[in-house]
N, C-alpha and C positions, 0 to 999 in steps of 0.2 A: 416250361410252365412258370411262373414267376413264385415265389416263396412266398404263403401268406406270412402277413405282419401281426405279431404275437401284441394282444390290447387286455388291460385291463380296465373295466368301466365300473368309474364310481354310481354307484345305486344310492338314492335318498328316499326310495316308497313312494319319490311322485311319478307323475304320468311322463314327466320328460324324462327323465333316467331311465323309467322302464321302457318307453318308444327307442332312447338311444341304444339299451343293450339291445332289444328284437332287431332293429337295424343293422348292429354288428352281426348278430348271428347267422343273419340271410346273407353278410355279404361276403362273396369269394375271395375276398381279398382281405378277409383279416379273420385270426383265430380267437376265440373269447376262453382262455384258460378259467376264469376265476371274472364272479363282479365282487363288486368291494364294498363295503358298507365303513363308512367315518364315525367314530365315538368320537367327537369332539368336544363333548360336555360332562363330567360327571356332577351329579345332583347332588352328591355329598362332598364336595368343596362350597357350594353354595352357602352365603351365612343364611337362615331362615330357610332352610330351603324345606321346601311342600310338594316333592316332586311333581314340578312344574313341566320341566322338558318331556316332550311327547317321544322321545329317542326311543322308547322301548315299540312304540306302535308304529313309528319310522322302521326301523329294523324288522317287524313283524310283515311289514308290506314289501317290503324288499325281498323278504326272504319268500312271500308269495309268489310276487314275479319271478324269481330265478327258478323254482321250484316248476312254474306255467313252461317255461323255456327251457330245462334243463340244464342250467349250468350252476354251479355251484359259487356258492356265498361263503366271502371269506370278509371278517370283519378285524377289523385296526381300532385300535385306540388311541388317538392323537390328542386327550384332552389333557394330558401335561403342557403338550407343547402349543396348543388353544389357549392358554391357561394364563402362559411365561409370554407369548408372542403377540397376541392377538388383546387378551382382557385388560391384563394388566397392562398393557398399552392404551388402550380405549380407556382406562380409570385415571392414568396419569395425565393424559391429556387434557379430562372432563376437569381434574383437579387446578390445571394450567390456563381455564377459561376456552380451551377450544375445544372445537368440536370434531370429532373423529368419525369414518365410515369404516365401521367392524367387517364389513361384508368387504372391500376392496383388501382388507387387511386379512382377511381368512382368504382371501383367495391368493393372495401374495406368500402368505406364511405356509398355510397348511396346504391346500387341493394343490398348490404347484409349487410347494413348498419340503414339508416333510412327507406328503404324498409318494412324491416323487423321490424322496431317499428313500423310502420306503419299497416301494417297488424296485428301485435298482438294487436293493438288500435283499429280498425276499425271490423277487421274481426272473431280476437281469436287467442290464439297461437296455436294451435292446425291446423292452418291452413299451407299447406305448400307452399312456392314459386317455381315456375316452370320459368325457361328463355329460350333462344334459344343457349347458351352457348354450344359450340362444349366440354362436359365435362363427365366424370363417375364418380358415388358414388358405394362405397362396403362397409356394414357394418359389422363389425366383433361380435366375439360372448361376446366381452364385454359392444358391443353397439357404439364400436367407430366407424365411418363415415371418410370415406378415399375419397380423389381426384385422380383420376385416370384417364392417357391418353384414348381418347374415340376411339373407330375403326378409325374415320378419321385421319391421323397423319398429314393431311396437313393442316386441318381444325382446329387441338389441339387449343383450348385456354387455356387449365389449366395453362399457363402463365401468363395470365389476372386475372385468379382467386385464383391466389396464397396466397393474404393476407387475404383472405376469415377464418375466424374463426371459431373453431367446434362447438358452437352452432349454426350457423345460417346453417351450411354445410347438419348439420341432418335434417335440413325443405328443404331441397331444390333438387329439381329433374331437371333430366336434359334432356327432352325428345327424345336429339338428339343423346345420347350416343352411341347407335349402328348403325349408318347409315350413309352414306358416302356424299358429298355434293351434288353429282348429282341423288344420291336417293331422295334430301330432294326434288329439283327444280322436279324431276317426277311427285312425289307423292302430292306437289302443283298444277301441270297440273292436274294429276286426279280427282283432288276434287275440281275443280269450284273455282282455288285459284294462277289460272296462271297469273294474270294480277300482283302478286306480283313480279315476275321473268321477269320482264319487266324494275323492276327498276334499277338501277346503286346502286349497294351492297357501304352502307357508309363503307368512312374510313377517317381515323382521328378524328378530335375533329369538331362536328357538329357548333361550335359560330365560327369557320375559316371560312367559309362558302370557297370561291374560292380564297379567300385569300392565298399568298405566308405566311406561321404559323412565320415568323422575321417580314412580315408586321405587322403580328395580335399583335406583342410583344410591337412594337415600341408605340400602344396607351396607352400603362401601363409601359415602362420602357423605359426612354428616351435616345435619342442616346448620347454614350458618347465615342468619337474617341479617341485612344491610339494607340502604336505603336506594330507591328506584329513583334517578335523575332524568329529568328533562334535560337530555345533551344541548340543545338549540337555548334556554332561557334560565340552566342552571336551579332549576327548583325541583325539591323532593316534590315527589305524587305518589310517592307509595313506598312498601317493604317487601323485599323480594327473602326467599326462606335460603340463599346460592345462587350464586349466579352460574354456577357450574349446571344447575338444572333449565338453564333456559337457552335458548340460540339465536343468532341472527337474523330476524326476520320473524320472529315470534312472534305472535299477537298476545294482548295481557286484555284481558275482563277483568269487567266486577268480581267478587269485591277487592283485587290484587291491587286496581287503580281506582281512588275515588275520585282524585280532584281534574282529570282530564276528560273533554270534552267529547273529542272523538276520539276514535279507537286508538292505541298506540303499538308501536312493535319495539322488538329490543332492537337497537345500532351496533350495540357494542359492551363489551363486558370488560371490566378490570377486576381482575382476580386476586392482585396484591391490595389493593384498598379496599374487596370488598363491595362495590357499585356495581350499578345494574344500569346502562346507558339507555333512554330509549327516546323515540323520535313521532309524531303526530303525526296518522293518515299513513296510509299504502302508498299514497303518490311522492312523498317527500324525499325530494332528489336525492337527499345521505345515504336510503337505502337502495339505490339503484346505480351499479356502481360501473366504470368502465376502463379502470384500469387496476391491477392490484400485482404482487410478484409471488413465487413459486420457489421450493426448495425440493429435493428429494423424489427429483423426478428418475423416472426410468423411463428414458426409449430401448422401446419394445426389439429394436434393430440389434440393440448393441453398441451402439454409438450414436454420437451427434449428426443430424441431418447437414449432409452436404451443404446444400443450399443455407442453413443456417451458420458455419463456420465461414463461409465464402465472403456474405455480407453484413452476415451479424444482424439478419433479419430473416425469419421464416413466416410465409404468408399462409394460414391456416385455419382451421375452425375449433372454436373451444363448446365443451358443455360440461356447465358447472353443476350441475344433478340428473340422474338418470332421468331420462324421458323427457329432459330438456331441450327444444329448438337449440340444435347449433348455431353459433355466432361466430362472423368471419372477426380474425383477430393478429395483429403484429404478437409476432414473440422475437425478442432478443434475449440475450444473455446478458444479465449485468455487470456478474460476478462468474469470469471463468476459473475453475479449479484443476487440477491434478482429477481426480475423481471426479464424476460428471454428475453423478447423485447429489455431490455438495454443490453444482452451480447455482448462483441464484437468474432467476427467470424473469423477465419483463414479460405481461400478458396486455396487451392494450385493444381493446374491445370494438369494432363495429360498430357501438350500439351501448347500450347500457344489459345489465343483468340483474335480477332482480335480488338482495340480499345475500353475496358475496360472503361465505363464511370459514373465516380461519381455522385451519384444521379439518376443511374438507378438499378434495381434491378436485381440479380441473382435470377433464381430460381432453387431449388433443386430436383431432381429426385432418388429414387431406386427401381426396377423392377415394374417399369410402375405406379411407387407412385409420385405423385407429394408432396412432405414434407412440403413445406412453400419455403419464400422467403425474404430475409433481403437484407436491401440498402447500396449499395456500397459505402465506406468511401472515400473523394479524397485523392490523390496518398500519402501527404505530412505525412499521417495518417495510409498508410498502409506501412510506414517505420518500 
């Protein structure tokens, strides 16, 4: 009889992590010494804090799930790591006129970075991590672990997992890989965990709470008014309160824009000159890109694909945002560096994508495998 693999299940208080823990408890291949609740935000560190983050409620639900399943609950505080690695990075990128993706950064640095190191230290490097993400893994004959699109194509979260490193992925389990969302909820109801289905699913960033994200940013980035310029005519058509409060493809409505008859959209931001450029009409070709550059690319396999190195072209697919359709593309290395993460990568789409946004991530796929992702460079660097 093979030895049961020890696994620590990250639990958030929601239905996905609850059912993940349930499946592991019932799985004869795994031993679950504890579930772990992560505290990633300390409201005391927040400017103008009003205890908006529902972490205490999440912990209470997580504890109730563990009590019903007879599993110990371990609490770990990663708030300093989150502040240093995710939050300050997010604010810095907004100040630079970029639009970051804190969910991808959190998975990279915290859930599969700091948490992995924590488990190695306090439980042992032989322990796996399990999460409620909708993802799937497969191991080849060389021992390399691939990240695959799961059964539920709608809930697929490989986009957010695309910066995970190979070493961390090899010790990761996704118990929901072969389940659809409706089945996850059904399993919860059938196993005395139906109370988690009554919770509203978490959307966005916990620390923002009920506020609009722009209002939250104003606690950390001061208002700096400047002109809104029609990129195609050069005319000033309005005033903004800071380019960092806007993102590519965002629409402007009255009263912010007074002089345009049709709806206008953000085209790009000049943070140095404090100018916000807009164009008119959703179908404006300037908002539909077919070429961009990336850097800081993470190849989940731990190395550049052989196909790319041998022919300097990789035929694959790109996804620009979570839930967006996959678009066929050609990928080339424009600048090859000793450190693969410093490579500059060209992506040419077989079609056009709406509002390609500097600072966001483009995730590459091939044959259902998530290859990894890179950060989209500003348009001026796409020339």
